[in-house]
C-alpha positions as CSV (number, residue, x, y, z in Angstrom):
1,F,-4.4,23.1,4.5
2,I,-1.2,21.3,3.7
3,A,-1.3,17.5,3.1
4,L,2.3,17.2,4.1
5,N,1.3,17.3,7.8
6,R,-1.5,14.7,7.5
7,A,-1.5,11.0,7.8
8,I,-3.8,9.1,5.5
9,P,-6.2,6.5,6.7
10,W,-4.7,3.0,6.9
11,L,-6.9,0.1,5.8
12,I,-4.9,-2.6,7.5
13,D,-7.8,-4.1,9.5
14,G,-10.7,-2.2,7.9
15,N,-12.0,-1.5,4.5
16,V,-12.9,1.6,2.4
17,E,-16.7,1.5,2.8
18,A,-16.7,1.0,6.6
19,T,-13.9,3.6,7.1
20,L,-15.6,6.1,4.8
21,A,-18.9,5.6,6.5
22,T,-17.4,6.0,10.0
23,L,-15.4,9.1,9.1
24,K,-18.6,10.7,7.6
25,K,-20.4,10.0,10.9
26,V,-17.5,11.5,12.9
27,Y,-17.6,14.5,10.6
28,E,-21.3,15.0,11.1
29,F,-21.0,14.5,14.9
30,V,-18.0,16.7,15.7
31,P,-18.9,20.3,16.6
32,D,-17.5,22.9,14.2
33,D,-15.1,24.3,16.7
34,A,-13.7,20.9,17.9
35,R,-10.1,20.0,17.7
36,I,-9.2,16.3,16.9
37,I,-6.1,14.8,18.4
38,P,-5.2,11.7,16.3
39,G,-2.7,9.1,17.4
40,H,-0.3,9.6,14.6
41,S,-0.6,13.1,13.2
42,V,-1.0,16.7,14.1
43,R,-4.1,18.3,15.7
44,L,-7.0,18.6,13.2
45,K,-9.9,20.9,12.8
46,K,-13.3,19.4,11.8
47,E,-12.7,20.7,8.2
48,D,-9.4,18.8,8.0
49,L,-11.4,15.6,8.0
50,K,-12.6,16.4,4.5
51,W,-9.1,15.7,3.2
52,H,-9.4,12.1,4.6
53,L,-12.9,11.8,3.2
54,N,-11.7,13.0,-0.2
55,Y,-8.8,10.5,-0.1
56,L,-11.1,7.6,0.6
57,E,-13.7,8.7,-2.0
58,A,-11.0,9.0,-4.6
59,L,-9.5,5.7,-3.7
60,K,-12.8,4.0,-4.1
61,K,-13.6,5.7,-7.4
62,N,-10.2,5.0,-8.9
63,V,-9.9,1.4,-7.8
64,L,-13.4,0.6,-9.0
65,A,-12.6,2.3,-12.4
66,E,-9.4,0.2,-12.8
67,I,-11.2,-3.0,-11.9
68,K,-13.7,-2.3,-14.7
69,L,-10.7,-1.7,-17.0
70,G,-9.3,-5.2,-16.1
71,A,-6.8,-4.4,-13.4
72,T,-5.4,-7.4,-11.5
73,D,-4.2,-7.7,-8.0
74,K,-0.6,-7.6,-9.4
75,D,-0.9,-4.3,-11.2
76,I,-3.6,-2.3,-9.3
77,S,-1.2,-0.3,-7.1
78,K,0.7,1.0,-10.2
79,R,-2.6,1.9,-11.8
80,V,-3.9,4.0,-8.9
81,P,-1.0,6.3,-7.8
82,M,-3.1,9.3,-6.6
83,P,-0.1,11.7,-6.2
84,E,-2.5,14.5,-5.2
85,F,-2.7,12.9,-1.8
86,S,1.1,12.3,-1.4
87,G,3.1,14.2,1.1
88,Y,2.7,11.9,4.1
89,A,6.2,10.6,4.9
90,I,5.3,6.9,4.2
91,Y,2.6,7.6,1.7
92,G,4.0,5.3,-1.0
93,W,4.0,2.3,1.4
94,V,0.6,2.9,3.0
95,H,-1.2,3.9,-0.2
96,S,0.3,1.4,-2.6
97,G,1.2,-1.4,-0.2
98,V,-1.8,-1.4,2.1
99,N,-4.7,0.8,1.0
100,V,-4.9,0.1,-2.8
101,P,-4.6,-3.7,-2.4
102,A,-7.2,-3.7,0.4
103,A,-9.6,-1.6,-1.7
104,Y,-9.0,-4.0,-4.7
105,K,-9.8,-7.0,-2.5
106,E,-12.9,-5.4,-1.1
107,F,-14.3,-4.2,-4.5
108,K,-13.3,-7.1,-6.6
109,K,-15.8,-9.4,-4.7
C-alpha cells in the first residue's frame, strides 16, 4: 500500500494515547471486508488502518525516546522527522507542526 495516498492522523484536538486507543478499537470492530470512507483521504480497507496505527505507535516511541534524551519543546520536531511516513502532501506541517509538539506536550507531563 502506498503512503502517498494516505492522510496521517492529526492531533489538533486529541492526543496520541486516545487516538491510538480509538483507532485500535475501530480496527477490532470493523469487519475484514469493510471499506472506510474518511473525510480527507481515499477509501481504505481495514488493513490500511495499520499504517495509521504504525504511525501513532512510532510517534509515541520516538517522542518518548527523545524526551528521555533531553529534547525540549524547541527542538523536538527536528529530532523526530519519521520520513518513513512522509508522502502525504502536507506531511511536514502536520507531523512536525502539529503532531510532534502535541505528543511532546502529552508525554512531557
